[in-house]
C-alpha positions, 0 to 999 in steps of 0.5 A: 338911583337912575344911573346905577339901576339903568346899568343894572338892568342893561346888565341883566336884560343882555344876560338874559337875553344872552342865556334865554339861547343858551342851554343848562341852567342859570342861578341868581345869587343875590345878596341879602347882608345888612349893607344893602340898606346902604343908600345911593341917591337917597334910596336903598341899594336893595330898593334899587335891586329890588326893581331892576330884578322886577324889571328884567324879569317881567321881560325873560322868555318863559322857557328860562329856567332860573333860580334864586339863591340868597346869603345874609337875608335870615339872621345877623353874624351867620356865614352860614345864612345861604338859601335856595329860595327858588330853585331852578325852573321855567317860569320862576319871573314872578317867583323871584321877583315876589322873594327879592320884594320880601327879602331882609336884609340883615347879616354878612356876605359868604358870597363865595359860599353861595356860589358854590351852593349854586353851583352845586345846585345846578349840579355843574359838575354833569351839566352846563351851568351858569351863576350870576352873583349881585353883590354890595360887599366883599366877601367877610367869611374867610373865603377866597372867591378867586380860589373858588372860581378856579375850583369850580372852572376846574371841576365843572362841565361847562361853569360859568360865573358872572358877578356884579360889582353893585356900587364897588370901588376899583380896589374892591371890584379887583377882589371879586372880578377874578371869581367871574375871571376864573370861570369865563365869566364876565365882572361888571361895575358902575364905575364907567356906563359907557365900558359897561354898556359897550361890554354888555352888546358884545356879550350878548349870546344868541344860538349859533343859528342866529348869530354870525361868525364872533370876529377873533378881539384885535388887541391894542399895542402898549409899551412899558420903560421901566427903571431898569434897577430899583432899591427895595421897597422905592419907586419904580418909574414907568413910562409906557404908551396904550389904550389908556381905558378907565380900568387899565393899569400897571403891575408889579408882579414875579417873573412869569406870572400869568394870572391878571390878579394877585399882583403885588402893586400897580397903578391905573394909567388915568395917573399919566405917563410916567407913572410910578409903582411901588417895589417889592420888599425882597430882591430880585428879578421882576416884570411890570405889565400892561392890564387892560380890560377889552370889550370882552370884559376880561383883562389882557396883558398889552406888554411886560418888561423885567427889572432888577431890585436891589437890597439897601440898609434901609427901606420902607415898604408900603402900599401906595394907597390907603384909605382914610383911617385904616391900617397902613402896613409897613414893611421896614429895614433899618439900624434899628437903633434905640429910640429909633421910630417910623412916623407918618407926616403930611407932604412938605413936613421937614421937622421931625416932630409935630408927626401925625402917627409913630411906632418905635422900632426895636432889633426885635420889633416885627418886620411888618409894623403898622400905622394908621392913617389920618382921616383927611385925604391928601399926600402924606410921608412916612418916614425913617427916623434915626435918633442920635446922640444929638439930634433926630435925622430922616434916613427915609421917607416914602410917600403914601396917599390918604384917600377917601373913605365912604360910609353910609347908615341907614335906619328906620326914619321914626321910632317911638321912645327907649325902642331899639334902632336897627343901623344898617351900616358900611364904612372902612371900620377901622379899628377905632370907628364907630357909630352914634346918636346925635341931636340933629343940632349936633355938629361936633365930634363927642358928646354923642347920646349912645353909640357901638364901636364898629368892630363890634358889630357882629355881622360886620354891618348892623347894630342895634341902638337904644333910642333917647327917651326923649321926642325930637329928632336926632341924627345917626352917624359914622364916626371915622377915626385915624391918625389926627381928629376924627371925621363924620363920614356920613349922617342920617336923620330919623325922628323919635315919637312920644312913647306912651304909658300908664300906671294905676294903683289903690288910692289908699293902702296899709303901710308895708302890704302888697300892691297891685299894679296895673300898667301898660307901656312899651316894656323896654329892656330896662324900663322899669315901675318904681315907687317914691315919695309924692315930692321925689323928682328924680329918675333913681332912688326908688323904694322898689320896683320891678322890672317889666321885662321880668312881668307876667302877659296880661297879669298886674305886677307886685310892690311891697308898699313903704312901711312909712305911713305918707304920700307916695306916687307910683310911676313907668319909667322909661329907660333908653339912651341916655337918662330915664323918662315919667311916662307915667305916673300915679299918685296914693297914700299909704296908712299905717296899720294897727299892731300890737305886742304884750309880754309879762312885765317881769321875767327872769333871765334866759327864760321863754316869753309868751309874746301876745301880738295882733299886726298886718303880718307881712312878708317881712314883719317880725317880733323882736327884744331889744335893750330900753334905749335902742331905737334903730331897726335892727340890732336885735337881742332875738326875733320871730318873723310873723309868718312862722306863727302858728294862728291864735297861739302867741310867738316866743322867744327867748329872754335875754341872759343879762339882768334890765330894762328891755322892750319888745317890738313889733317891725313892719317891713316895707319898701324902703326902711321898717318901721315900729309899730307897736312896742311894750317895755319889759324887764329882766331880772335874775334867778 
């Protein structure tokens, strides 16, 4: 953490020192996305950034005109979540510090649109304008930072963007460095403290009156000696000499290519001499170049050499490197016979079986296919396998290096059982990667309590998981899925504390009556209150229930009492990940209410019967006619609901058309099945 804080602090001090003397206004663009919850040496990146900003902004001159724009800090999954938090003005340092301290880190990374918004706020087409972007992630809102930088440089009077790649890899940094380079700005990274410190010392700008004339940059010497003719997709061997700086690399580009980004392939010089660069898939003339990052923090081409790429009958073209678990795009060319395929094997495997991943090729296959990389770093081989009538044969093979994948998970250290756990994550986000919750002593992959696929995260940085209902210690984990076995990339422990609840009902109620339930509890999305028999132990099988989410604030809820007299209990059920948990319960008794029915003992078939009745008259109670030997509830010949009866008047039912013995019954309906409270036999005779 000290390392990251020191380089970020040094960078901002250098910029503040230079900008204090520069004309125009400066806008800081701060990454407020969920990935800032990722940790470095146990401390969230967002806190490191806050602390560094607070230190630096406390030392900038009062006359310096600074503003703040943030993105991803108010909503999840919204690429339009960009806000001008502090407009550029003198003396805003403390306001920016407080705004950063109060900021939430939630959403996506629309860094290109945020820089464009900053430029517009600074009236960059009319005045000198400077933007400082601090980001720990890459653009994920379908914009091109390189193109945005080029357009701002073209349209601006004197526009400069500096980019701070916070905890980015070299490969990631190349994707945002162009935003700075295209505007004449500087890209800063934490991968090399000495280089960063030297670059900052050489980028401090002061007024002409206080500055000696700056000496022109002297480019070091370099040379290249590549293969002069190479088949498409093959490795180009390049011998070289040069300064071999930490970020120097040799790339492959089309002839007359001028940009220092967007290369077809590259290899860092730290790989040694000679090194290899993967050839492109189209025949023709190309050039290899030596790229050096100077003390001005800009890339410079020190040497170039041309070469020819020739066509071939069988070719495989893929990146030199792929992150563990990632997708490998493979351009291929070959005979495409029936049952031919491309496979991926570990280095040293010579047999044509036991592959880690494979895909069949036919004449109808797309010219670019994909294989999934293994989760274990190392050197592997992609092969074209020809299936002959007698045996399989390896027609062509190319190496590919699988580099370690990095991930982080961050969540509150303590949550209540059954609540929601906000998880902020960073990682490869491969197709089948997921984040899970397991018990703290759970070691294996699988058997998780709950999980989400990273592909289902709306903002690509966060998700909410339901917390287990049982108090204890747990882990949230990032699981990388690739070819072969899965791998745990990141874990964070958290504890679940017991939730509290209560339920209260009268100690005795009449069967089928309405019970007023007074309750308190977490009221989670799927929590509920139920009624079960007194000896019922399991979750589920309830007689009746209501969800706590449907309850009206500060008002008791209601449940229908069972129709059958006996002993019961009302329970508060907490639902989280895994099974439910009974948080509270209270026993109560259900008593049988009185009821009666009376009709004439003998009636004519098809006539109207006057039925005199008494009873609780619950909402679903009814009086019916059934055959004399009918035992069950339902299957009645005629009925009326007691709720439809007129006060003090008998109900009416039509007698059956067939002569015989029947009974009239009072049916009590409560939670569970109905109960016969009263009955009387009668006879139906023919006219």
